[in-house]
N, C-alpha and C positions, 0 to 999 in steps of 0.2 A: 288535458291534464298531463303532468309529467311525473315521473317516478323518481323518488329519492332512494339511492342505493345505500343501504346501511347494513351493518352486521345484524342489527335487531329488526326483524320484520314487523314487530308491533309498532315501531316508530313510523315505518312506511305506511302502514294501515291507518294510523292516527292522522298522518298528514293528509292522506286521501280523504278521510271523513271530514277533516276540518276545512279543506279547500273549497268544496262545493257545498254551499249553504242553502241555496234556493235556485230553482230553474223554472222558467215559464216560457213556453213556446206559443207564438201567435202566428197562425196561418193567415196570410193576407194575399189572396189571388195567387200569383205564381211564386210569391216569395214567402219565406217563413222567417220570422224574427225570433231570436232566442235572447232572453234576458237572464243572465246568470250572476248571482251574488256569490262572491268568492272571498277567501281570506288570504292575507299575506302571511309570511313566516312570523311576523310580529303581531299576528292576530288582528290586523286592521282590515276592514271590509272595503271592497270595490265592486263595481258593476262592469260586466262585459255585455255589449250589445252586438249580436252577430246577425247579419243578413245572409240568408242562404237562398240561392236561386238555382233551379234545375236548368241545365243547358244541354241541348242536344247537339251532338257532333254530326258531321257529314256521313259517318258510318252508321248512324242510327243509335249509337250508344249515348248515354248521358253521363254528365258529371255535375257536381255541385260547385257553383262559384260562391265563395264566401268572403265577406268583408267584416272585420271586427273592430270595434271601438272599445277601448278601456277607459272607464270613467271612475275617477277617484273621488272620495267623499268631499274633499276640500273644493272640488269643482262643481258639485251638484247644483248649488244655487245659481251660479252663473250659467251653467249649461241649461238649466230649466228656464231661466229668464230668456235666453236666446231662442230656445226651442218654442216656448209659448208665444213669444213675439213673432217669430216666423210663421207659426201656425195661424195666429190671428190675422196676419197680412194675407195669407192664402185664403182663409175663410171670408175675409172682407172683399177681396179683389178677384179671385179666380172665377172663371165661368162655372156654372153648375156641372156636377158630375153626370156624365152620360154613361149608362151601362154599356159595356163593350161585349161583343160577341165572343164567346169562349170557344177556342178551337181545340178539339181532342185529337192528338196525334195518332193514338191507337186506332180509332175508328175512322180517321180522316174525314170527320164531319165537324160542323160547328153548330152551336146551339145558343140562341139568344134568349131563350126562355125555357123553363122547366115544364111548361104546360104542353100536354099531349092531347090531340083530338082523336076520338075513335075513328074518324074518317081517315086520319093519317096512318092508322095501323094496317089498313088493307083487310083482305078477307082471309 
C-alpha cells in the first residue's frame, strides 16, 4: 500500500479504506499465495496475486521471496481460459502426485507421516 500525502488526513484514510477491498491467503506447502482485490483511483477493481516463499540464507536467517501479478478485469476471461486450459493439460498428462517428505529446519528432522507409534517414543 502507498500513502497519499494531503493536507486533509481524512482523504488519506478514505483512500486506504477504498484500496484494499478483499484479501485471501492460501497456504500451499512452502508457499503462500495472497489474492487481493483492490481499487484504482477511478474506483475500478483489479486483482493482485502474490506468491511468497520463505528462503533461508547461509547465515540461518530467512527472508521472503515474493512475486506479484496484477490482473485487470478486462483480462479476467482470457486469463481464466489460459489458466483452466493449462490446468487441464496438467491433470490429463502429469504423473500422479507423490507425497514428499517434509524437512523441518528447526528440529533437523524429516517426517513423511504424522503417525506416531508408541514404540517410537521410547521409555
